[in-house]
C-alpha positions as CSV (number, residue, x, y, z in Angstrom):
1,X,0.0,0.0,0.0
2,X,1.3,3.5,-0.9
3,X,1.8,6.6,1.2
4,X,2.8,9.2,-1.3
5,X,5.5,11.8,-0.6
6,X,6.0,13.7,-3.9
7,X,7.6,11.4,-6.5
8,X,8.4,8.8,-3.9
9,X,6.3,6.8,-1.5
10,X,6.6,4.5,1.4
11,X,5.3,1.0,0.5
12,X,4.6,-1.7,3.1
13,X,4.5,-5.4,2.4
14,X,4.3,-8.0,5.2
15,X,5.3,-5.3,7.8
16,X,8.4,-4.2,5.9
17,X,8.4,-0.6,4.7
18,X,10.5,0.7,1.8
19,X,10.9,3.9,-0.1
20,X,9.8,3.5,-3.7
21,X,9.8,5.7,-6.8
22,X,6.5,6.7,-8.4
23,X,8.1,8.1,-11.5
24,X,6.9,5.2,-13.6
25,X,3.5,5.1,-12.0
26,X,2.5,8.8,-11.4
27,X,-1.2,8.0,-11.1
28,X,-0.6,6.1,-7.8
29,X,-2.3,7.7,-4.8
30,X,-2.3,7.2,-1.1
31,X,-3.8,3.9,-0.2
32,X,-3.4,2.3,-3.7
33,X,-1.8,-1.1,-4.2
34,X,1.1,-1.1,-6.6
35,X,3.2,-3.7,-8.3
36,X,6.9,-2.9,-7.3
37,X,10.1,-4.1,-8.9
38,X,13.6,-3.0,-7.8
39,X,12.2,0.1,-6.0
40,X,9.9,1.3,-8.8
41,X,6.1,1.2,-8.7
42,X,5.2,-0.2,-12.2
43,X,1.4,-0.2,-12.0
44,X,-1.6,0.1,-9.7
45,X,-3.5,-3.1,-9.0
46,X,-6.7,-3.8,-7.1
47,X,-6.6,-5.1,-3.6
48,X,-7.8,-8.6,-4.6
49,X,-5.1,-9.0,-7.1
50,X,-2.5,-7.8,-4.6
51,X,-3.6,-10.4,-2.1
52,X,-3.5,-13.1,-4.7
53,X,0.0,-12.1,-5.7
54,X,1.2,-12.1,-2.1
55,X,-0.3,-15.6,-1.6
56,X,1.6,-16.9,-4.7
57,X,4.8,-15.4,-3.5
58,X,4.4,-17.0,-0.1
59,X,3.7,-20.4,-1.8
60,X,6.8,-20.1,-3.9
61,X,8.9,-19.3,-0.8
62,X,7.6,-22.4,1.0
63,X,8.4,-24.6,-2.0
64,X,11.9,-23.2,-2.2
């Protein structure tokens, strides 16, 4: 979830907060869910999609 601070934001996933760039996703607003890669928000996604993605990542981690 995003907390916007100009062209950057603080994103939180599983209790971990990181500073991310919104330069590639300027439409992102406070409270939006975004797809993040190497510190850049790439796209906004809906909350259901975000939860599904997080579940898949957790499953991959367990399999590893």
